[in-house]
C-alpha positions as CSV (number, residue, x, y, z in Angstrom):
1,M,57.1,-150.0,55.4
2,L,59.2,-153.0,54.6
3,R,57.5,-155.4,52.1
4,L,58.5,-159.1,52.0
5,A,58.0,-161.5,49.1
6,P,55.3,-164.2,50.0
7,A,58.2,-166.9,49.6
8,V,60.2,-165.1,52.0
9,I,57.4,-164.9,54.6
10,A,56.8,-168.7,53.9
11,V,60.3,-169.6,54.7
12,A,60.5,-167.4,57.7
13,S,57.1,-169.0,59.0
14,L,58.6,-172.5,58.6
15,L,61.7,-171.6,60.3
16,V,59.7,-170.2,63.4
17,C,57.3,-173.0,63.4
18,A,59.5,-175.9,62.9
19,P,60.7,-176.1,66.5
20,A,57.2,-176.3,67.7
21,L,56.0,-179.0,65.4
22,G,54.7,-182.2,67.0
23,Q,54.9,-185.8,65.7
24,T,52.6,-185.0,63.0
25,G,55.0,-182.4,61.4
26,T,52.4,-179.7,61.5
27,P,51.2,-177.5,64.2
28,P,47.8,-178.2,65.6
29,P,44.8,-176.7,63.5
30,I,42.6,-174.1,65.1
31,N,39.4,-175.9,66.1
32,H,37.2,-173.0,66.6
33,P,35.9,-170.0,64.7
34,I,38.3,-167.2,64.3
35,D,36.3,-165.1,62.0
36,G,36.9,-161.3,62.9
37,Y,39.9,-162.2,65.0
38,L,42.5,-159.4,65.1
39,V,46.1,-160.7,65.0
40,T,48.7,-158.3,65.1
41,R,51.8,-157.5,67.4
42,A,49.8,-155.1,69.4
43,E,46.5,-156.8,69.5
44,N,46.1,-160.4,69.3
45,N,42.6,-162.1,70.2
46,C,44.1,-165.7,70.3
47,L,46.1,-164.7,73.3
48,E,43.2,-163.8,75.4
49,C,42.7,-167.6,75.9
50,H,46.1,-169.2,74.9
51,D,48.5,-167.0,76.6
52,K,48.7,-169.0,79.7
53,P,52.5,-169.7,80.4
54,R,51.7,-171.1,84.0
55,D,49.6,-173.8,82.5
56,I,52.2,-175.3,80.2
57,G,52.5,-179.1,81.0
58,K,49.6,-179.1,83.3
59,K,46.6,-181.4,82.7
60,R,43.6,-179.5,81.0
61,S,40.0,-180.1,81.7
62,K,37.9,-181.0,78.6
63,G,37.2,-177.8,76.5
64,A,40.1,-175.7,78.2
65,P,42.2,-173.8,75.8
66,T,45.5,-175.2,75.0
67,P,48.4,-172.8,76.3
68,A,50.8,-171.5,73.8
69,P,53.9,-174.0,74.1
70,K,57.0,-173.0,75.9
71,G,58.8,-172.6,72.5
72,H,56.5,-169.7,71.8
73,Y,57.8,-167.5,74.7
74,A,60.7,-165.2,75.4
75,G,61.5,-164.1,78.8
76,L,61.4,-160.3,79.1
77,E,62.6,-158.9,82.7
78,G,61.5,-162.2,84.1
79,K,57.9,-162.2,82.5
80,P,57.4,-164.6,79.9
81,E,55.9,-163.1,76.7
82,I,55.0,-164.4,73.3
83,A,58.2,-164.0,71.2
84,A,58.1,-161.7,68.3
85,G,58.1,-164.6,65.7
86,H,55.1,-166.3,67.2
87,F,52.4,-163.5,67.5
88,N,50.9,-164.2,64.2
89,C,49.2,-167.6,65.0
90,T,47.7,-168.1,61.5
91,S,51.2,-168.1,59.9
92,C,51.6,-171.6,61.2
93,H,48.1,-172.8,62.5
94,V,45.5,-173.2,59.8
95,K,41.7,-173.4,60.6
96,G,40.6,-176.8,61.2
97,K,37.2,-178.4,60.7
């Protein structure tokens, strides 16, 4: 198993997150409980609500989950899927209030 130093992981996370940053310079915080969420390449509880590529750019009703942005996807065989560098949501998004 390949092990990376924390500094390497931090720099890689910044490179992956940088294109998705908004006006504030930071990704939006996670504004709901995530205790117990599983976030791996094979299983990601965040994507149950946020993997909605068809909803990108559409108006959301109050309380509706924000779809992952277009920059988080890669097209694989015509079907958009979360790109390899974006499956670990908590690398960039921190728990908010």
